[in-house]
TORMAR-561530 format. One line per field, with one value per residue (C-alpha): residue in three letters; x, y, z. Coordinates in Angstrom, 3 decimals. Layout:
# residues N
code: [ALA;...] .
px: [X;...] .
py: [Y;...] .
pz: [Z;...] .
//
This chain:
# residues 723
code: [MET;THR;THR;THR;TRP;PRO;VAL;ALA;PRO;SER;GLY;GLY;ARG;TRP;ARG;ASP;LEU;ASP;GLY;ILE;LEU;ASP;THR;VAL;ASP;THR;MET;VAL;ARG;SER;GLU;ALA;ARG;SER;GLY;SER;VAL;HIS;GLN;VAL;ARG;TRP;ASP;PRO;SER;GLY;GLY;THR;ARG;VAL;ALA;PHE;GLU;ARG;VAL;ASP;GLY;ASP;THR;VAL;VAL;LEU;GLU;ALA;SER;GLY;ARG;GLY;VAL;SER;VAL;ARG;ARG;LEU;ARG;GLU;ASP;ALA;ASP;LEU;PRO;GLY;LEU;ALA;GLU;MET;LEU;ASP;PRO;GLU;SER;VAL;ARG;THR;ARG;LEU;GLN;GLY;VAL;LEU;GLN;HIS;PRO;VAL;GLU;ARG;CYS;ALA;VAL;THR;VAL;VAL;SER;TYR;ARG;PRO;GLY;SER;ARG;CYS;VAL;VAL;ARG;TYR;ALA;VAL;ARG;GLY;GLY;ARG;SER;GLU;GLY;SER;LEU;LEU;TYR;GLY;LYS;VAL;LEU;ALA;GLU;ASP;PHE;ASP;VAL;CYS;LEU;GLU;SER;HIS;ARG;VAL;LEU;SER;GLY;ALA;LEU;GLY;ARG;ARG;VAL;PRO;ARG;LEU;VAL;ALA;ALA;TRP;PRO;ASP;LEU;ALA;ALA;LEU;VAL;THR;GLU;ALA;VAL;PRO;GLY;ARG;SER;ALA;SER;ALA;VAL;LEU;ALA;ASP;ALA;ALA;THR;SER;PRO;ARG;VAL;ARG;ARG;ALA;ILE;ALA;ARG;ASP;LEU;GLY;GLU;LEU;LEU;ALA;HIS;PHE;HIS;GLU;THR;ASP;PRO;GLY;PRO;MET;ALA;ALA;THR;ARG;LEU;HIS;THR;ALA;VAL;ALA;GLU;VAL;ASP;GLU;LEU;GLU;GLY;TYR;LEU;GLU;ALA;ALA;TRP;GLN;ALA;ASP;ALA;GLU;ALA;ALA;LEU;SER;MET;GLY;TRP;LEU;VAL;ARG;GLU;LEU;SER;THR;THR;GLY;PRO;ALA;ALA;GLY;ARG;ARG;VAL;LEU;GLY;HIS;GLY;SER;TYR;ARG;ALA;GLY;GLN;VAL;VAL;VAL;ASP;GLY;GLY;ASP;LEU;THR;VAL;LEU;ASP;LEU;ASP;SER;ALA;GLY;PRO;ALA;ALA;PRO;GLU;ARG;ASP;LEU;GLY;ASN;ALA;LEU;ALA;TYR;LEU;ASP;TRP;GLY;HIS;LEU;ARG;ARG;PRO;ARG;THR;ILE;GLY;GLU;GLU;LEU;SER;ALA;ALA;LEU;VAL;GLU;GLY;TYR;MET;ASP;ALA;GLY;GLY;GLN;VAL;ASP;PRO;THR;ALA;LEU;ALA;TRP;TRP;HIS;ALA;ALA;SER;LEU;VAL;LYS;ILE;ALA;GLY;ARG;ARG;TYR;ARG;SER;LEU;ASP;THR;PRO;HIS;TRP;ALA;ALA;VAL;PRO;SER;LEU;LEU;ASN;ALA;GLY;ARG;ASP;VAL;LEU;HIS;SER;GLY;ALA;ALA;PRO;GLU;ALA;GLY;ALA;ALA;PRO;ASP;SER;THR;ALA;PRO;GLY;ARG;LEU;ARG;PRO;GLY;SER;GLY;THR;GLU;ILE;THR;ASP;GLY;SER;VAL;MET;SER;ARG;ILE;LEU;ARG;GLU;VAL;ILE;ASP;HIS;LEU;GLY;THR;ASP;ALA;GLU;GLY;SER;ALA;VAL;ALA;VAL;THR;ASP;SER;SER;THR;ILE;ARG;ILE;ALA;ALA;GLY;ARG;ARG;VAL;VAL;GLU;ARG;TYR;ARG;LEU;SER;GLY;THR;ARG;GLU;GLU;HIS;GLU;GLU;ILE;ILE;LEU;LYS;ALA;TYR;ALA;GLU;PRO;GLU;ARG;ALA;ALA;ILE;ALA;HIS;GLU;ASN;LEU;GLY;VAL;PHE;ALA;ALA;LEU;THR;ASP;PRO;ALA;THR;ARG;VAL;GLY;THR;PRO;ALA;PRO;VAL;GLY;HIS;LEU;PRO;ASP;ARG;GLY;ILE;VAL;VAL;CYS;ARG;ALA;VAL;SER;GLY;SER;ALA;VAL;THR;GLU;MET;ALA;SER;ASP;ALA;ALA;GLN;GLU;ALA;ALA;ALA;ARG;CYS;GLY;ARG;TRP;LEU;ARG;ALA;VAL;HIS;GLY;SER;GLY;ALA;LEU;LEU;ALA;ARG;ARG;LEU;ASP;LEU;SER;HIS;GLU;VAL;SER;ASN;LEU;ALA;ALA;TRP;SER;GLU;GLU;ILE;GLY;ARG;ALA;ASP;ALA;ARG;LEU;ALA;GLY;ALA;ALA;ARG;THR;LEU;ALA;GLU;THR;LEU;ALA;VAL;ALA;ALA;THR;ARG;MET;PRO;LEU;ILE;ARG;SER;ALA;THR;ILE;HIS;LYS;ASP;LEU;HIS;LEU;ASP;HIS;VAL;ILE;VAL;ASP;ALA;SER;GLY;TRP;ALA;TRP;VAL;ILE;ASP;LEU;ASP;GLU;ALA;ARG;MET;GLY;ASP;PRO;ALA;PHE;ASP;VAL;ALA;HIS;LEU;SER;ALA;TYR;ALA;GLU;GLU;THR;GLY;ALA;GLY;THR;ALA;GLY;GLU;ALA;PHE;VAL;ALA;ALA;TYR;GLY;ASP;LEU;GLU;GLY;PRO;GLU;VAL;ALA;PHE;ARG;LEU;ALA;TYR;PHE;HIS;ALA;TYR;THR;LEU;LEU;LYS;ILE;THR;LYS;GLN;ARG;VAL;ARG;MET;HIS;GLY;ASP;ASP;ASP;GLU;GLN;ALA;GLU;ARG;SER;ALA;ALA;ARG;LEU;ALA;ARG;GLY;VAL;SER;TRP;LEU;VAL;GLU] .
px: [1.396;2.510;5.190;6.583;5.294;7.369;9.698;9.000;10.206;13.952;15.012;11.536;8.904;5.487;3.861;5.600;3.690;0.377;-0.234;-2.409;0.435;2.265;-0.651;-0.780;2.969;2.869;-0.014;1.259;4.793;3.543;0.879;1.924;3.890;7.033;6.435;2.673;1.219;-1.353;-2.291;-1.559;-3.824;-3.136;-5.648;-4.426;-7.902;-9.745;-7.409;-5.152;-6.077;-3.687;-4.517;-2.026;-1.598;-1.130;1.396;-1.474;-2.161;-5.396;-5.658;-7.136;-7.839;-6.732;-8.427;-7.306;-8.417;-9.137;-12.418;-10.690;-9.136;-10.884;-9.729;-11.806;-11.090;-10.803;-13.901;-15.939;-15.539;-19.148;-18.263;-16.971;-19.744;-18.466;-15.060;-15.867;-16.733;-13.757;-11.500;-13.059;-11.024;-13.917;-16.368;-13.900;-13.026;-16.703;-17.208;-14.164;-15.309;-16.137;-14.619;-11.028;-9.783;-8.822;-10.564;-10.178;-9.189;-7.422;-7.350;-4.855;-5.893;-3.479;-4.448;-2.222;-3.506;-6.230;-7.645;-10.320;-13.716;-12.474;-11.081;-9.160;-6.927;-6.580;-4.245;-5.534;-3.113;-5.399;-4.391;-6.148;-4.661;-1.052;0.460;-2.484;-2.764;-3.483;-2.508;-5.375;-6.147;-9.518;-10.493;-13.445;-14.754;-16.797;-18.409;-18.648;-18.238;-20.388;-18.290;-15.052;-16.353;-17.468;-14.086;-12.222;-14.255;-13.936;-10.163;-9.765;-11.437;-9.217;-5.867;-6.097;-3.395;-2.142;-4.703;-5.076;-7.481;-10.811;-11.585;-14.795;-17.100;-19.247;-21.710;-23.205;-19.767;-18.805;-15.679;-13.571;-11.117;-8.258;-5.282;-1.942;0.385;3.935;6.874;7.991;6.641;8.139;9.219;11.232;12.891;13.773;15.271;17.296;20.997;21.319;18.983;20.939;20.306;19.131;16.519;15.368;14.803;12.960;10.677;9.962;9.009;6.833;5.069;4.214;3.064;0.853;-0.765;-1.457;-3.285;-5.167;-6.336;-7.569;-10.222;-13.751;-15.214;-18.351;-21.583;-21.200;-17.521;-18.313;-19.989;-16.855;-15.318;-12.225;-11.540;-8.801;-11.144;-11.487;-7.693;-7.197;-9.798;-7.810;-4.555;-6.100;-6.974;-3.284;-2.500;-3.624;-1.230;1.546;1.125;1.289;4.310;6.465;5.029;7.802;7.196;3.441;3.783;5.311;2.644;-0.138;1.287;1.602;-1.915;-3.322;-1.402;-2.738;-6.264;-5.959;-4.159;-6.162;-6.022;-8.927;-11.327;-10.129;-10.050;-10.993;-10.035;-10.591;-7.957;-6.449;-6.626;-3.314;-1.057;2.610;5.432;4.400;1.025;2.551;4.070;6.975;7.505;10.205;8.871;5.261;3.634;0.399;-1.408;-3.057;-5.664;-8.360;-10.944;-10.338;-10.724;-12.871;-12.858;-10.168;-7.679;-4.988;-2.364;-3.647;-2.301;0.810;1.564;1.086;3.471;6.072;5.707;6.308;9.405;10.573;9.887;11.859;14.760;14.835;15.111;17.321;19.131;21.761;19.232;16.118;17.500;15.652;15.994;13.365;10.649;11.373;11.457;8.019;6.508;8.205;6.715;3.291;3.473;5.002;2.063;-0.365;-0.940;-1.601;-0.162;-1.009;2.259;0.527;-1.987;0.770;2.814;-0.238;-1.091;2.570;2.923;-0.338;0.850;4.128;2.150;-0.018;3.026;4.360;1.059;0.779;4.178;2.642;-0.791;0.731;3.357;6.114;8.626;11.791;10.897;9.702;13.055;12.428;9.151;10.759;12.474;9.134;7.469;10.299;10.116;6.359;6.766;9.375;7.318;4.199;6.144;7.558;4.265;5.246;4.504;7.442;8.727;6.912;7.694;9.707;8.974;7.210;9.450;8.152;10.403;13.570;16.549;17.512;14.059;14.880;17.216;17.616;18.175;16.827;15.267;11.939;11.076;10.760;14.416;15.733;16.953;16.720;13.183;11.990;13.602;11.376;8.268;8.693;9.693;6.556;6.688;10.412;11.414;10.268;12.987;15.669;18.138;16.497;19.948;19.928;20.555;20.357;17.361;16.507;17.306;17.138;20.701;20.208;17.338;16.701;13.614;12.327;9.358;7.197;3.672;2.618;-0.624;-0.720;2.231;5.957;8.009;11.246;13.799;15.532;18.519;18.282;20.769;20.218;18.219;18.543;19.495;22.539;21.827;18.065;16.139;12.499;10.181;7.935;4.956;3.290;-0.011;-1.810;-4.990;-4.277;-7.043;-5.031;-2.284;-4.796;-5.823;-2.204;-1.420;-4.380;-3.273;0.253;-1.134;-3.481;-0.824;1.867;-0.299;-0.272;3.519;4.250;7.455;6.713;6.999;9.318;7.140;5.903;5.265;7.145;6.308;4.396;6.269;3.753;1.182;0.809;-2.799;-2.541;0.331;-0.863;2.264;2.655;5.977;7.122;10.427;12.515;13.496;16.654;17.427;16.621;13.308;12.340;12.594;16.308;17.174;18.555;15.864;15.951;16.049;13.296;11.046;11.621;10.814;7.785;6.464;6.751;4.933;2.167;1.655;1.691;-0.872;-3.171;-3.094;-3.725;-6.728;-8.190;-7.257;-10.567;-8.739;-10.874;-10.008;-12.127;-12.230;-13.851;-13.179;-15.688;-15.846;-17.884;-15.145;-12.511;-14.441;-14.345;-10.589;-10.258;-11.975;-9.692;-6.622;-7.598;-8.034;-4.640;-3.028;-4.645;-3.456;0.091;0.174;-2.654;-1.636;-2.797;-6.057;-8.310;-6.818;-6.894;-10.501;-11.484;-9.944;-11.515;-14.940;-14.599;-13.729;-16.679;-19.094;-17.504;-17.787;-21.581;-21.301;-18.502;-19.440;-19.402;-16.672;-15.248;-14.563;-10.755;-8.057;-6.266;-3.098;-4.408;-0.964;0.984;3.778;7.231;8.922;6.973;8.513;11.952;14.156;16.680;20.061;18.504;16.090;12.961;10.625;8.950;5.822;5.751;3.401;0.145;-1.563;-4.245;-5.112;-8.815;-11.473;-11.920;-11.624;-8.529;-8.394;-7.362;-4.009;-3.231;-3.980;-2.248;0.997;0.905;0.423;3.307;5.544;5.022;5.642;8.942;10.323;9.748;7.220;8.735;8.694;5.083;4.221;5.879;3.803;0.532;1.372;2.172;-0.951;-3.152;-6.610;-8.914;-12.381;-15.796;-17.807;-16.363;-12.736;-11.351;-13.412;-12.400;-8.714;-9.046;-10.855;-8.292;-5.408;-6.791;-7.432;-3.775;-2.526;-4.358;-2.893;0.632;0.153;-0.891;2.264;4.487;3.195;3.753;7.374;8.098;5.547;5.188;8.432;8.053;9.396;7.292;4.242;4.593;4.848;1.904;-0.275;0.496;-0.221;-3.595;-4.497;-3.577;-5.870;-8.844;-7.950;-8.050;-11.703;-12.925;-11.252] .
py: [22.019;22.124;20.357;20.196;18.191;14.982;13.793;10.610;7.364;6.824;5.637;5.953;8.215;9.068;7.320;4.076;4.239;5.641;7.274;10.041;11.230;12.723;15.139;15.897;16.487;18.942;20.940;21.099;22.048;24.836;26.224;25.556;27.926;26.236;24.316;24.876;21.387;20.679;17.115;14.416;11.405;8.747;6.020;3.961;2.801;5.983;8.847;11.420;14.444;17.280;20.352;23.192;26.941;28.484;31.195;33.725;32.784;30.892;27.367;24.813;21.091;19.219;15.879;13.650;10.221;8.299;10.219;13.577;16.436;19.048;21.992;23.737;26.485;25.934;28.046;25.682;22.668;21.521;19.444;22.536;25.098;27.307;27.654;30.597;32.779;31.501;32.706;36.173;38.569;40.990;38.260;36.804;40.264;40.929;37.602;38.121;41.558;41.227;37.744;38.906;41.178;43.833;45.465;43.804;46.220;43.936;40.192;38.555;35.076;32.276;28.736;26.435;22.968;21.669;18.194;18.371;17.258;16.794;19.885;23.108;24.928;28.693;31.072;34.492;37.305;39.732;43.334;45.789;49.007;50.129;47.012;44.739;41.555;37.858;34.819;32.373;29.195;28.313;24.777;24.019;20.444;18.466;16.340;15.764;19.424;18.929;15.965;17.852;20.830;18.558;16.815;20.105;21.386;18.129;18.004;21.702;21.018;18.024;19.150;22.941;24.696;21.393;21.815;25.037;27.603;27.645;31.201;30.672;27.990;28.795;25.935;27.592;27.325;24.011;25.808;26.161;28.943;28.474;30.475;29.757;27.780;29.153;26.810;24.113;20.675;17.941;16.101;19.154;19.485;15.789;15.965;19.089;18.270;21.055;19.241;17.289;13.550;14.323;16.800;14.413;11.676;14.082;15.168;11.538;10.824;13.945;12.789;9.551;11.336;13.747;10.817;9.037;12.118;12.428;8.832;9.577;11.901;10.577;11.169;13.253;11.485;12.227;11.264;8.037;6.731;7.155;3.806;2.855;-0.881;-3.158;-4.281;-0.688;-0.340;-3.383;-2.059;1.150;-0.741;-2.839;0.404;1.149;-2.122;-1.102;1.854;-0.267;-2.981;-0.433;1.359;-1.547;-5.047;-6.660;-4.340;-4.715;-8.456;-7.878;-5.305;-7.661;-10.548;-8.331;-6.941;-10.465;-11.477;-8.420;-9.346;-12.785;-11.721;-8.669;-7.928;-8.960;-6.172;-4.718;-1.424;1.625;5.241;8.565;8.300;11.115;9.157;10.246;10.950;11.473;13.930;15.987;16.679;18.120;21.586;22.114;25.491;25.256;22.640;22.907;20.491;21.162;18.556;19.657;18.271;16.883;16.277;12.493;11.899;8.949;5.703;3.217;0.859;2.932;1.002;2.549;6.034;4.643;2.364;5.231;7.460;4.679;4.028;7.690;7.704;4.687;6.589;9.521;7.223;5.727;9.215;10.820;8.059;10.435;12.468;10.354;7.274;4.016;4.585;7.336;4.718;3.094;6.536;7.373;4.140;4.650;8.136;6.740;3.943;6.111;8.512;5.681;4.446;0.718;-1.243;-4.671;-5.673;-7.893;-5.193;-2.584;-4.747;-5.139;-1.433;-0.471;-2.826;-1.611;1.995;1.120;-0.401;2.728;4.976;2.736;2.746;6.503;6.861;5.324;6.945;10.413;9.768;10.404;8.968;10.157;7.795;4.749;3.059;3.127;1.207;-2.279;-1.171;-0.015;-3.302;-5.438;-3.480;-4.004;-7.752;-7.932;-5.733;-7.859;-11.007;-9.379;-9.235;-11.523;-10.136;-8.246;-8.704;-6.695;-2.993;-3.401;-1.686;-3.847;-5.832;-3.891;-0.979;-3.070;-1.717;-3.431;-3.678;-0.925;-1.798;1.145;0.047;-3.477;-5.199;-6.827;-10.216;-11.923;-11.166;-12.216;-15.821;-16.402;-15.007;-16.976;-20.176;-19.814;-18.880;-21.714;-24.361;-26.462;-26.571;-27.099;-29.510;-32.506;-31.640;-32.357;-35.208;-36.436;-36.373;-35.206;-31.475;-30.806;-28.483;-27.059;-23.356;-20.514;-19.462;-17.061;-15.139;-13.163;-11.283;-12.667;-10.428;-7.873;-7.312;-4.086;-4.530;-8.288;-10.522;-10.982;-13.846;-14.894;-17.605;-19.221;-21.512;-24.037;-25.892;-29.184;-30.715;-34.173;-32.631;-30.391;-26.718;-27.254;-24.135;-23.209;-20.519;-18.670;-16.608;-14.386;-12.731;-9.596;-11.684;-14.925;-16.819;-16.529;-18.608;-21.379;-21.292;-21.291;-24.248;-26.184;-25.404;-26.674;-29.945;-30.508;-29.711;-31.754;-34.810;-33.980;-34.148;-36.190;-38.294;-39.033;-35.398;-34.548;-31.572;-30.855;-28.171;-27.357;-29.702;-28.117;-27.903;-26.356;-23.716;-21.295;-20.092;-17.525;-15.735;-16.130;-18.102;-20.944;-22.715;-24.929;-26.350;-24.020;-24.933;-23.768;-23.451;-21.249;-19.900;-21.119;-17.524;-17.542;-20.743;-21.287;-21.638;-25.416;-26.170;-23.638;-25.191;-28.684;-27.630;-25.618;-28.607;-30.826;-28.157;-28.118;-31.897;-31.660;-28.858;-30.828;-33.652;-31.216;-29.713;-33.151;-34.573;-33.958;-32.430;-29.939;-26.562;-24.420;-21.278;-20.812;-18.350;-15.494;-13.571;-10.718;-10.210;-10.273;-7.584;-5.425;-5.996;-4.890;-1.590;-1.021;-1.877;0.583;3.347;2.546;2.659;6.025;7.487;6.320;7.659;9.851;9.086;5.497;6.271;6.180;3.023;1.184;2.184;1.104;-2.357;-2.796;-1.785;-4.037;-6.960;-6.156;-6.293;-9.464;-11.156;-11.224;-13.861;-15.943;-19.598;-20.491;-23.130;-23.858;-27.560;-27.613;-27.041;-23.968;-22.185;-18.699;-17.055;-19.400;-18.044;-19.283;-17.190;-19.368;-22.550;-23.274;-26.017;-27.480;-29.087;-32.546;-31.343;-31.363;-28.412;-26.889;-24.757;-22.176;-19.504;-21.379;-18.640;-17.894;-21.498;-22.328;-24.104;-22.409;-22.437;-24.230;-21.538;-19.058;-20.804;-21.394;-17.809;-16.348;-18.228;-17.410;-13.682;-13.523;-15.566;-13.041;-10.153;-11.598;-12.623;-16.314;-16.758;-19.957;-21.596;-20.447;-22.035;-25.284;-25.217;-24.691;-27.419;-29.929;-28.997;-29.819;-28.633;-27.157;-28.578;-27.037;-24.228;-21.154;-22.106;-19.330;-16.658;-17.903;-17.852;-14.376;-13.070;-14.320;-13.212;-9.643;-9.846;-10.783;-7.892;-5.423;-7.178;-6.959;-3.249;-2.660;-4.408;-2.453;0.962;-0.013;-0.734;2.098;4.836;7.271;6.362;7.429;4.229;2.019;4.171;3.577;-0.176;-0.150;1.766;-0.798;-3.655;-2.195;-1.761;-5.405;-6.386;-4.698;-6.248;-9.736;-9.169;-7.358;-9.409] .
pz: [8.923;5.313;3.349;-0.178;-3.107;-3.204;-5.922;-7.873;-6.288;-6.521;-9.954;-11.422;-12.899;-11.542;-14.497;-13.502;-10.234;-11.433;-14.808;-13.355;-11.115;-14.095;-14.523;-10.811;-10.664;-13.565;-12.103;-8.522;-9.534;-11.768;-9.418;-5.804;-3.655;-2.322;0.887;0.806;0.384;3.120;2.274;-0.288;-0.449;-3.073;-3.791;-6.788;-7.770;-6.864;-7.725;-6.101;-4.014;-3.192;-1.110;-1.563;-1.568;-4.977;-5.710;-5.653;-1.995;-2.626;-1.165;-3.541;-3.787;-6.894;-7.531;-10.390;-11.521;-14.695;-14.881;-15.172;-13.185;-11.075;-8.967;-6.330;-3.835;-0.098;0.503;-1.660;0.643;1.038;4.119;5.940;5.403;8.218;6.619;4.355;7.341;9.360;6.546;6.411;8.604;9.115;10.137;12.611;13.964;14.601;16.359;18.583;19.816;23.494;23.694;24.209;26.981;24.463;21.522;18.118;15.372;12.904;12.264;9.910;8.720;7.741;6.754;8.801;8.039;5.766;5.286;2.599;3.787;7.350;9.072;8.658;11.152;10.785;12.647;13.689;14.498;16.295;17.076;19.383;20.658;20.458;22.001;22.577;20.593;20.635;18.636;18.259;16.376;14.896;13.924;11.657;11.777;9.292;11.994;15.769;16.693;19.816;20.925;20.402;22.373;25.205;25.366;25.339;28.284;30.212;29.709;30.522;33.858;34.569;33.141;33.364;31.343;29.964;27.181;25.142;26.637;24.840;23.685;21.737;20.381;17.350;16.758;13.664;12.030;13.703;14.905;18.051;18.794;21.265;22.475;20.854;23.107;23.469;22.986;20.559;19.833;21.977;18.819;17.694;21.103;21.195;17.695;18.442;18.715;21.301;23.706;26.303;26.838;30.370;29.131;26.417;28.936;31.247;28.409;27.488;31.105;31.193;28.018;29.778;32.912;30.940;29.150;32.437;33.745;30.458;30.903;34.442;33.004;32.594;29.125;28.685;27.690;23.983;23.806;25.653;22.488;20.316;21.145;19.147;18.997;17.756;14.970;13.756;13.890;11.666;9.225;8.918;8.385;5.623;3.877;3.331;1.541;-1.937;-2.048;-0.530;-3.163;-5.942;-4.467;-3.208;-3.525;-1.474;1.472;0.965;1.495;4.918;5.685;4.659;6.671;9.737;9.351;9.092;12.216;14.035;12.969;14.583;17.761;18.820;22.557;24.715;25.636;28.921;30.771;28.733;29.344;27.634;24.914;22.896;19.630;18.104;21.090;20.235;20.856;17.841;19.477;22.661;23.062;25.489;27.101;29.753;32.139;30.968;28.525;26.627;24.546;21.286;18.850;21.098;18.363;18.202;21.945;22.948;24.956;24.014;25.567;27.331;25.390;22.164;22.976;24.611;21.668;19.217;21.183;21.241;17.518;16.700;18.913;16.906;13.701;15.050;15.909;12.401;10.921;13.596;15.493;16.911;18.866;19.398;21.083;21.722;25.457;25.281;24.782;28.128;29.774;28.378;29.703;33.073;33.319;32.473;35.027;37.761;37.368;38.011;34.469;34.139;31.227;29.839;28.094;25.535;24.624;24.473;22.099;19.851;19.701;19.340;16.363;14.836;15.054;13.348;10.476;10.357;10.071;7.304;5.428;5.616;3.936;0.825;0.928;1.356;-1.354;1.188;-1.287;0.531;3.398;1.444;1.963;5.726;5.524;5.785;9.004;10.419;9.493;10.844;14.094;14.150;13.747;16.497;18.831;18.313;19.159;22.295;24.146;27.032;30.474;31.998;35.487;38.131;37.803;34.612;31.325;28.739;26.392;23.371;24.442;24.645;22.655;19.408;17.867;15.364;12.519;10.145;6.563;7.058;4.049;3.392;4.840;1.479;0.632;4.063;3.998;7.737;7.954;4.949;6.268;9.305;7.333;4.810;7.353;6.996;3.189;2.569;5.339;3.279;0.742;3.357;3.652;6.874;8.463;12.061;12.390;8.641;8.500;5.093;4.890;2.382;1.568;-1.321;-2.875;-6.028;-7.135;-10.427;-10.987;-9.233;-10.515;-8.789;-6.924;-7.453;-6.602;-6.015;-7.460;-5.732;-6.488;-3.506;-3.260;-0.439;1.716;3.531;0.664;-0.880;-4.219;-4.288;-4.983;-4.890;-5.929;-5.524;-6.849;-4.406;-5.449;-2.869;-3.703;-2.579;-2.524;-0.604;-2.391;-5.615;-4.023;-3.389;-7.050;-8.229;-5.954;-7.335;-10.883;-10.165;-8.871;-11.823;-14.429;-12.668;-13.288;-17.010;-17.395;-20.533;-20.736;-24.386;-25.434;-22.527;-21.588;-18.099;-15.488;-12.249;-9.386;-6.489;-3.172;-0.805;0.005;2.944;2.744;5.555;3.809;0.227;-0.679;-3.173;-3.759;-6.631;-7.808;-9.939;-13.484;-15.213;-18.881;-21.856;-23.030;-26.489;-27.749;-26.810;-28.682;-32.165;-34.824;-35.322;-31.602;-30.944;-33.567;-32.196;-28.631;-29.769;-31.695;-28.614;-26.629;-29.249;-28.949;-25.161;-25.153;-27.441;-24.878;-22.003;-23.783;-24.271;-20.873;-19.156;-16.186;-14.272;-12.747;-10.443;-12.586;-15.984;-18.776;-18.435;-21.694;-20.186;-17.596;-20.339;-22.250;-19.100;-18.945;-22.556;-21.798;-18.807;-20.891;-23.616;-21.027;-19.536;-22.974;-23.671;-20.378;-21.046;-24.616;-25.889;-29.483;-28.991;-27.184;-30.243;-31.756;-28.424;-27.812;-31.339;-30.891;-27.438;-28.742;-31.799;-29.539;-27.270;-30.207;-31.589;-28.197;-28.572;-31.321;-29.779;-29.181;-25.481;-25.176;-21.713;-21.953;-21.963;-19.365;-20.753;-19.638;-20.609;-20.514;-22.771;-24.928;-25.832;-23.134;-20.687;-22.081;-20.548;-22.018;-19.578;-20.244;-20.634;-23.294;-21.165;-21.806;-18.765;-19.078;-16.304;-14.884;-14.410;-12.385;-14.972;-15.901;-16.016;-18.050;-21.412;-25.167;-26.579;-29.276;-26.597;-25.913;-29.603;-30.646;-27.595;-28.251;-31.965;-31.374;-28.899;-31.197;-33.998;-31.602;-30.316;-33.691;-33.040;-35.820;-37.216;-33.793;-33.413;-36.730;-35.614;-32.458;-34.369;-36.892;-34.139;-32.219;-35.204;-36.134;-33.565;-33.215;-32.658;-34.257;-35.998;-35.482;-37.684;-35.903;-32.447;-33.393;-34.885;-31.816;-29.325;-31.557;-31.613;-27.858;-27.319;-29.465;-27.200;-24.151;-25.606;-26.300;-22.694;-21.511;-23.891;-22.841;-19.219;-20.068;-22.496;-21.817;-24.723;-26.494;-30.156;-31.712;-29.456;-30.124;-33.854;-33.306;-30.941;-33.402;-36.090;-33.676;-32.713;-36.371;-37.019;-34.181;-35.824;-39.180;-37.661;-36.818;-39.932;-42.649] .
//
């Protein structure tokens, strides 16, 4: 099955998602035949792989990452050594002589589906005499050929024509050849507007019945060792989170929360059957009243609910895309057909596997860069959450609750933007803000997204009702790595104790922490950033902040993390590479500054005695209506060198045109202490200039005006270290 190369996410560019995708997009669009993409696999940290057919008819694999770009031909797949011969018409014609009931004179070869390093499906149009011919399919496997062959023979004996007839098995090529099955896929028939509701329901029941008979079959001795467990399922789901976080951090939060819940609520080990492994309507061919199940290479022992849950999840996915034809009632019909044919269902286990499959479908939208369907992911995840929570035992003879209508809500949003959902999730951390009046529970009434850091965190601002203070607002940060929330919560607590009434400078008060969800909550502050204020007011606020920071640095307060200069040097190298990928004109200057900083780091004094903010700049200082200044964003705070904060704020102040306020801050802070003060300040100033450049290219890409500014900034960074 092939598809088209996707378009960039709505409203964005490929480079906004992953810089390497610009290169991939250019190459695929210029070289691929329309509608000929076999597979797209996107791994943000590892690279992108696309298998497609070129306009010259050759199938190739394009692999692109920060290390470079490579292209190889289909025949060169080292994991499929039998593929070259399976693609050769003369070799296949020779092998098929005597196997078919007619002579083989010609064999036309077409690549149907290709997963690099895993398998390839090839169609053979074989012609004999004047009217004799056959249509066959060959499948080459990278591993477990013997197991697949065993399962095919076992299932052929049990199900007869309900699996494709095996024509040939060629162990030396790790390949099977089967007859083509006439008809259309069940998913296509169900989606066809010309199919009557009665026929759709009958097909859904037949899908359930076929699966029940499949599960009655005993696995062969080799297949019996291919056990698929709930633990393995969760491991696979976790593998989708990186791409989800890079593509849509808000949806990734919901996905991560659901995966963690699945990991702690896995069904107890129960009855196991020979499972298909990926059973769904798209894997079954309908020809009149006959159904044939395809793709048996993943068969192995598993809970029966695994296949059933997967089939239900794909019906849900069909409904979200085609609600007028694939109705929710088909799910109940499928389960009824399964149970009426003797299949046994544990409702709790079915709810778990159904939810897990919904998450899998959602995760695959991101990993395959299926951008047209990214907007549907929140609906899939919300359905998964509701299905998982529906696992109560049904009444005798009734369909499990996970098939009940209403679980699918096309167009629904993410959990973190849903006030009612977040009121429930945050209950234990916001209730103490209430009035204590009976029936006046604290609730989220409004939400706005403050910031999304792809791959890392989401920041939301919520307005609450039922609180002691009118119009109370809170800030929520939710992290891809839950342990970061624990660190942020600790930082909030330590800094809250350092609030200084004398300077009227403080930090937002912590509200609560949900470790299992990676959430930390603090009170919101309102006002203007120092960079937005008139000059005199900005200088006055900056000076107060300088005096406050001096006290913080000397407070003796302790934080768990420490500044690790070797880690920062690694970050610098990564930043310079990112800058170069975004704008090749800046690659050399960015690399020079990163390398200069790496060399200079070898003579930096090791000072980690102070509590530092590590991301302090005047945009992170908010002055409210009463004149109090609030220092926000404490995520990076740790023990380190006070020179880091002073140089960091000064560099940002110059960059944002707030130089006079920066000077007021430095003057109020006073002289730094310790060895080589000037060198430490210069080092961290240059470090910050590279960091600012990385942020600017993320925002502006290869804009000419920004590139000129960035080049000058990088040059200034080097000059700070060599003067």
